[in-house]
PyMOL commands that place a pseudoatom at each C-alpha (Angstrom):
pseudoatom trace, name=CA, resn=MET, resi=1, chain=A, elem=C, hetatm=0, pos=[-5.501, 2.334, 3.412]
pseudoatom trace, name=CA, resn=LEU, resi=2, chain=A, elem=C, hetatm=0, pos=[-3.639, 3.600, 6.472]
pseudoatom trace, name=CA, resn=ALA, resi=3, chain=A, elem=C, hetatm=0, pos=[-0.310, 3.017, 4.724]
pseudoatom trace, name=CA, resn=ARG, resi=4, chain=A, elem=C, hetatm=0, pos=[-1.488, 5.117, 1.749]
pseudoatom trace, name=CA, resn=ILE, resi=5, chain=A, elem=C, hetatm=0, pos=[-2.639, 7.906, 4.064]
pseudoatom trace, name=CA, resn=ARG, resi=6, chain=A, elem=C, hetatm=0, pos=[0.681, 7.782, 5.933]
pseudoatom trace, name=CA, resn=ALA, resi=7, chain=A, elem=C, hetatm=0, pos=[2.585, 8.185, 2.657]
pseudoatom trace, name=CA, resn=ILE, resi=8, chain=A, elem=C, hetatm=0, pos=[0.415, 11.141, 1.608]
pseudoatom trace, name=CA, resn=VAL, resi=9, chain=A, elem=C, hetatm=0, pos=[0.906, 12.886, 4.969]
pseudoatom trace, name=CA, resn=LYS, resi=10, chain=A, elem=C, hetatm=0, pos=[4.670, 12.405, 4.823]
pseudoatom trace, name=CA, resn=GLY, resi=11, chain=A, elem=C, hetatm=0, pos=[4.751, 13.568, 1.209]
pseudoatom trace, name=CA, resn=ALA, resi=12, chain=A, elem=C, hetatm=0, pos=[2.765, 16.692, 1.992]
pseudoatom trace, name=CA, resn=ASP, resi=13, chain=A, elem=C, hetatm=0, pos=[4.966, 17.653, 4.944]
pseudoatom trace, name=CA, resn=PRO, resi=14, chain=A, elem=C, hetatm=0, pos=[8.495, 16.228, 5.059]
pseudoatom trace, name=CA, resn=GLU, resi=15, chain=A, elem=C, hetatm=0, pos=[8.917, 17.647, 8.589]
pseudoatom trace, name=CA, resn=VAL, resi=16, chain=A, elem=C, hetatm=0, pos=[5.930, 15.757, 10.006]
pseudoatom trace, name=CA, resn=VAL, resi=17, chain=A, elem=C, hetatm=0, pos=[6.548, 13.605, 13.069]
pseudoatom trace, name=CA, resn=GLU, resi=18, chain=A, elem=C, hetatm=0, pos=[4.504, 10.442, 13.536]
pseudoatom trace, name=CA, resn=THR, resi=19, chain=A, elem=C, hetatm=0, pos=[3.875, 9.207, 17.048]
pseudoatom trace, name=CA, resn=PHE, resi=20, chain=A, elem=C, hetatm=0, pos=[1.455, 6.750, 18.615]
pseudoatom trace, name=CA, resn=LYS, resi=21, chain=A, elem=C, hetatm=0, pos=[-0.814, 7.963, 21.389]
pseudoatom trace, name=CA, resn=TRP, resi=22, chain=A, elem=C, hetatm=0, pos=[-3.541, 6.506, 23.539]
pseudoatom trace, name=CA, resn=ALA, resi=23, chain=A, elem=C, hetatm=0, pos=[-2.074, 2.984, 23.652]
pseudoatom trace, name=CA, resn=LYS, resi=24, chain=A, elem=C, hetatm=0, pos=[-3.795, 0.371, 25.796]
pseudoatom trace, name=CA, resn=ALA, resi=25, chain=A, elem=C, hetatm=0, pos=[-3.601, -3.377, 26.293]
pseudoatom trace, name=CA, resn=SER, resi=26, chain=A, elem=C, hetatm=0, pos=[-5.899, -4.067, 23.336]
pseudoatom trace, name=CA, resn=SER, resi=27, chain=A, elem=C, hetatm=0, pos=[-4.352, -1.513, 20.967]
pseudoatom trace, name=CA, resn=PRO, resi=28, chain=A, elem=C, hetatm=0, pos=[-0.844, -0.292, 20.133]
pseudoatom trace, name=CA, resn=GLY, resi=29, chain=A, elem=C, hetatm=0, pos=[-2.252, 3.220, 19.948]
pseudoatom trace, name=CA, resn=THR, resi=30, chain=A, elem=C, hetatm=0, pos=[-3.391, 5.675, 17.307]
pseudoatom trace, name=CA, resn=PRO, resi=31, chain=A, elem=C, hetatm=0, pos=[-1.011, 7.148, 14.738]
pseudoatom trace, name=CA, resn=VAL, resi=32, chain=A, elem=C, hetatm=0, pos=[-0.763, 10.898, 15.278]
pseudoatom trace, name=CA, resn=TRP, resi=33, chain=A, elem=C, hetatm=0, pos=[0.962, 13.204, 12.803]
pseudoatom trace, name=CA, resn=GLU, resi=34, chain=A, elem=C, hetatm=0, pos=[2.356, 16.390, 14.292]
pseudoatom trace, name=CA, resn=HIS, resi=35, chain=A, elem=C, hetatm=0, pos=[4.090, 19.556, 13.180]
pseudoatom trace, name=CA, resn=ASP, resi=36, chain=A, elem=C, hetatm=0, pos=[4.055, 22.281, 15.848]
pseudoatom trace, name=CA, resn=GLY, resi=37, chain=A, elem=C, hetatm=0, pos=[0.980, 20.515, 17.257]
pseudoatom trace, name=CA, resn=ILE, resi=38, chain=A, elem=C, hetatm=0, pos=[-1.328, 17.768, 16.089]
pseudoatom trace, name=CA, resn=ILE, resi=39, chain=A, elem=C, hetatm=0, pos=[-2.205, 17.879, 12.394]
pseudoatom trace, name=CA, resn=CYS, resi=40, chain=A, elem=C, hetatm=0, pos=[-4.330, 14.733, 12.258]
pseudoatom trace, name=CA, resn=THR, resi=41, chain=A, elem=C, hetatm=0, pos=[-4.775, 11.174, 13.460]
pseudoatom trace, name=CA, resn=GLY, resi=42, chain=A, elem=C, hetatm=0, pos=[-5.369, 7.901, 11.641]
pseudoatom trace, name=CA, resn=GLU, resi=43, chain=A, elem=C, hetatm=0, pos=[-7.854, 5.711, 13.459]
pseudoatom trace, name=CA, resn=THR, resi=44, chain=A, elem=C, hetatm=0, pos=[-8.583, 2.226, 12.124]
pseudoatom trace, name=CA, resn=TYR, resi=45, chain=A, elem=C, hetatm=0, pos=[-11.976, 0.589, 12.457]
pseudoatom trace, name=CA, resn=LYS, resi=46, chain=A, elem=C, hetatm=0, pos=[-13.523, -2.508, 10.880]
pseudoatom trace, name=CA, resn=SER, resi=47, chain=A, elem=C, hetatm=0, pos=[-15.089, -0.664, 7.953]
pseudoatom trace, name=CA, resn=VAL, resi=48, chain=A, elem=C, hetatm=0, pos=[-13.192, 2.653, 7.767]
pseudoatom trace, name=CA, resn=VAL, resi=49, chain=A, elem=C, hetatm=0, pos=[-9.942, 4.428, 8.351]
pseudoatom trace, name=CA, resn=LYS, resi=50, chain=A, elem=C, hetatm=0, pos=[-10.842, 7.748, 9.952]
pseudoatom trace, name=CA, resn=MET, resi=51, chain=A, elem=C, hetatm=0, pos=[-8.470, 10.652, 9.406]
pseudoatom trace, name=CA, resn=THR, resi=52, chain=A, elem=C, hetatm=0, pos=[-9.337, 13.264, 12.013]
pseudoatom trace, name=CA, resn=PHE, resi=53, chain=A, elem=C, hetatm=0, pos=[-7.944, 16.780, 11.696]
pseudoatom trace, name=CA, resn=ALA, resi=54, chain=A, elem=C, hetatm=0, pos=[-7.455, 18.362, 15.115]
pseudoatom trace, name=CA, resn=LYS, resi=55, chain=A, elem=C, hetatm=0, pos=[-8.398, 21.861, 13.878]
pseudoatom trace, name=CA, resn=GLY, resi=56, chain=A, elem=C, hetatm=0, pos=[-10.447, 20.758, 10.885]
pseudoatom trace, name=CA, resn=ALA, resi=57, chain=A, elem=C, hetatm=0, pos=[-13.300, 23.204, 11.468]
pseudoatom trace, name=CA, resn=SER, resi=58, chain=A, elem=C, hetatm=0, pos=[-10.815, 26.031, 10.850]
pseudoatom trace, name=CA, resn=LEU, resi=59, chain=A, elem=C, hetatm=0, pos=[-9.651, 24.637, 7.506]
pseudoatom trace, name=CA, resn=GLU, resi=60, chain=A, elem=C, hetatm=0, pos=[-10.986, 25.441, 4.066]
pseudoatom trace, name=CA, resn=ASP, resi=61, chain=A, elem=C, hetatm=0, pos=[-12.171, 22.283, 2.314]
pseudoatom trace, name=CA, resn=PRO, resi=62, chain=A, elem=C, hetatm=0, pos=[-12.972, 23.330, -1.267]
pseudoatom trace, name=CA, resn=SER, resi=63, chain=A, elem=C, hetatm=0, pos=[-12.837, 19.717, -2.493]
pseudoatom trace, name=CA, resn=GLY, resi=64, chain=A, elem=C, hetatm=0, pos=[-15.339, 18.537, 0.119]
pseudoatom trace, name=CA, resn=LEU, resi=65, chain=A, elem=C, hetatm=0, pos=[-13.089, 15.858, 1.605]
pseudoatom trace, name=CA, resn=PHE, resi=66, chain=A, elem=C, hetatm=0, pos=[-14.543, 16.117, 5.106]
pseudoatom trace, name=CA, resn=ASN, resi=67, chain=A, elem=C, hetatm=0, pos=[-17.385, 13.615, 5.400]
pseudoatom trace, name=CA, resn=SER, resi=68, chain=A, elem=C, hetatm=0, pos=[-17.463, 12.825, 9.123]
pseudoatom trace, name=CA, resn=SER, resi=69, chain=A, elem=C, hetatm=0, pos=[-17.550, 14.636, 12.478]
pseudoatom trace, name=CA, resn=LEU, resi=70, chain=A, elem=C, hetatm=0, pos=[-19.018, 17.652, 10.711]
pseudoatom trace, name=CA, resn=GLU, resi=71, chain=A, elem=C, hetatm=0, pos=[-21.074, 18.833, 13.676]
pseudoatom trace, name=CA, resn=GLY, resi=72, chain=A, elem=C, hetatm=0, pos=[-18.112, 19.636, 15.935]
pseudoatom trace, name=CA, resn=ASN, resi=73, chain=A, elem=C, hetatm=0, pos=[-16.757, 23.104, 16.558]
pseudoatom trace, name=CA, resn=VAL, resi=74, chain=A, elem=C, hetatm=0, pos=[-13.102, 22.095, 16.278]
pseudoatom trace, name=CA, resn=ARG, resi=75, chain=A, elem=C, hetatm=0, pos=[-12.415, 18.741, 14.602]
pseudoatom trace, name=CA, resn=ARG, resi=76, chain=A, elem=C, hetatm=0, pos=[-13.385, 17.391, 11.203]
pseudoatom trace, name=CA, resn=ALA, resi=77, chain=A, elem=C, hetatm=0, pos=[-12.737, 13.938, 9.774]
pseudoatom trace, name=CA, resn=ILE, resi=78, chain=A, elem=C, hetatm=0, pos=[-12.572, 11.972, 6.556]
pseudoatom trace, name=CA, resn=ASP, resi=79, chain=A, elem=C, hetatm=0, pos=[-13.789, 8.374, 6.550]
pseudoatom trace, name=CA, resn=PHE, resi=80, chain=A, elem=C, hetatm=0, pos=[-12.013, 6.230, 3.977]
pseudoatom trace, name=CA, resn=ARG, resi=81, chain=A, elem=C, hetatm=0, pos=[-13.540, 2.877, 3.096]
pseudoatom trace, name=CA, resn=GLU, resi=82, chain=A, elem=C, hetatm=0, pos=[-11.792, -0.001, 1.372]
pseudoatom trace, name=CA, resn=GLY, resi=83, chain=A, elem=C, hetatm=0, pos=[-11.657, 0.676, -2.342]
pseudoatom trace, name=CA, resn=ASP, resi=84, chain=A, elem=C, hetatm=0, pos=[-12.199, 4.442, -1.987]
pseudoatom trace, name=CA, resn=GLU, resi=85, chain=A, elem=C, hetatm=0, pos=[-10.218, 6.617, -4.342]
pseudoatom trace, name=CA, resn=ILE, resi=86, chain=A, elem=C, hetatm=0, pos=[-8.173, 9.243, -2.535]
pseudoatom trace, name=CA, resn=ASP, resi=87, chain=A, elem=C, hetatm=0, pos=[-7.931, 12.697, -4.084]
pseudoatom trace, name=CA, resn=GLU, resi=88, chain=A, elem=C, hetatm=0, pos=[-4.252, 12.962, -3.186]
pseudoatom trace, name=CA, resn=ARG, resi=89, chain=A, elem=C, hetatm=0, pos=[-3.797, 16.546, -4.383]
pseudoatom trace, name=CA, resn=ALA, resi=90, chain=A, elem=C, hetatm=0, pos=[-6.756, 17.779, -2.346]
pseudoatom trace, name=CA, resn=LEU, resi=91, chain=A, elem=C, hetatm=0, pos=[-5.657, 15.796, 0.718]
pseudoatom trace, name=CA, resn=GLU, resi=92, chain=A, elem=C, hetatm=0, pos=[-2.099, 17.111, 0.451]
pseudoatom trace, name=CA, resn=ALA, resi=93, chain=A, elem=C, hetatm=0, pos=[-3.462, 20.662, 0.228]
pseudoatom trace, name=CA, resn=LEU, resi=94, chain=A, elem=C, hetatm=0, pos=[-5.589, 20.079, 3.341]
pseudoatom trace, name=CA, resn=ILE, resi=95, chain=A, elem=C, hetatm=0, pos=[-2.577, 18.710, 5.228]
pseudoatom trace, name=CA, resn=ARG, resi=96, chain=A, elem=C, hetatm=0, pos=[-0.435, 21.683, 4.213]
pseudoatom trace, name=CA, resn=GLU, resi=97, chain=A, elem=C, hetatm=0, pos=[-3.184, 24.043, 5.322]
pseudoatom trace, name=CA, resn=ALA, resi=98, chain=A, elem=C, hetatm=0, pos=[-3.337, 22.300, 8.719]
pseudoatom trace, name=CA, resn=VAL, resi=99, chain=A, elem=C, hetatm=0, pos=[0.438, 22.637, 9.080]
pseudoatom trace, name=CA, resn=ALA, resi=100, chain=A, elem=C, hetatm=0, pos=[0.249, 26.332, 8.180]
pseudoatom trace, name=CA, resn=LEU, resi=101, chain=A, elem=C, hetatm=0, pos=[-2.452, 26.824, 10.809]
pseudoatom trace, name=CA, resn=ASN, resi=102, chain=A, elem=C, hetatm=0, pos=[-0.230, 25.168, 13.434]
pseudoatom trace, name=CA, resn=THR, resi=103, chain=A, elem=C, hetatm=0, pos=[2.915, 27.074, 12.472]
pseudoatom trace, name=CA, resn=GLY, resi=104, chain=A, elem=C, hetatm=0, pos=[1.261, 30.434, 11.867]
pseudoatom trace, name=CA, resn=ALA, resi=105, chain=A, elem=C, hetatm=0, pos=[2.645, 30.478, 8.327]
for i in range(1, 105): cmd.bond("trace and resi %d" % i, "trace and resi %d" % (i + 1))
show_as sticks, trace
zoom trace
């Protein structure tokens, strides 16, 4: 699932930079996709891959992709479970919107 998300992020923004942050002895770190600031992260858990948008509360989500961390004032997340279908067009649009917010475009 994380590999699919990675491909969608890179397809939506060819200028995205992927780094790993918050590494520790038990984890190689969390993938972080950035373009003039953090766009989103890809956290892996036993039952979900959580895609957290750093400024998600400021993004329009007409397709209703956000399904986690909805109570926060800044971040929003999407929990993907094994076998979930990904609305790639809607996710790409959300990623592009996050990039535009970061770049002021």
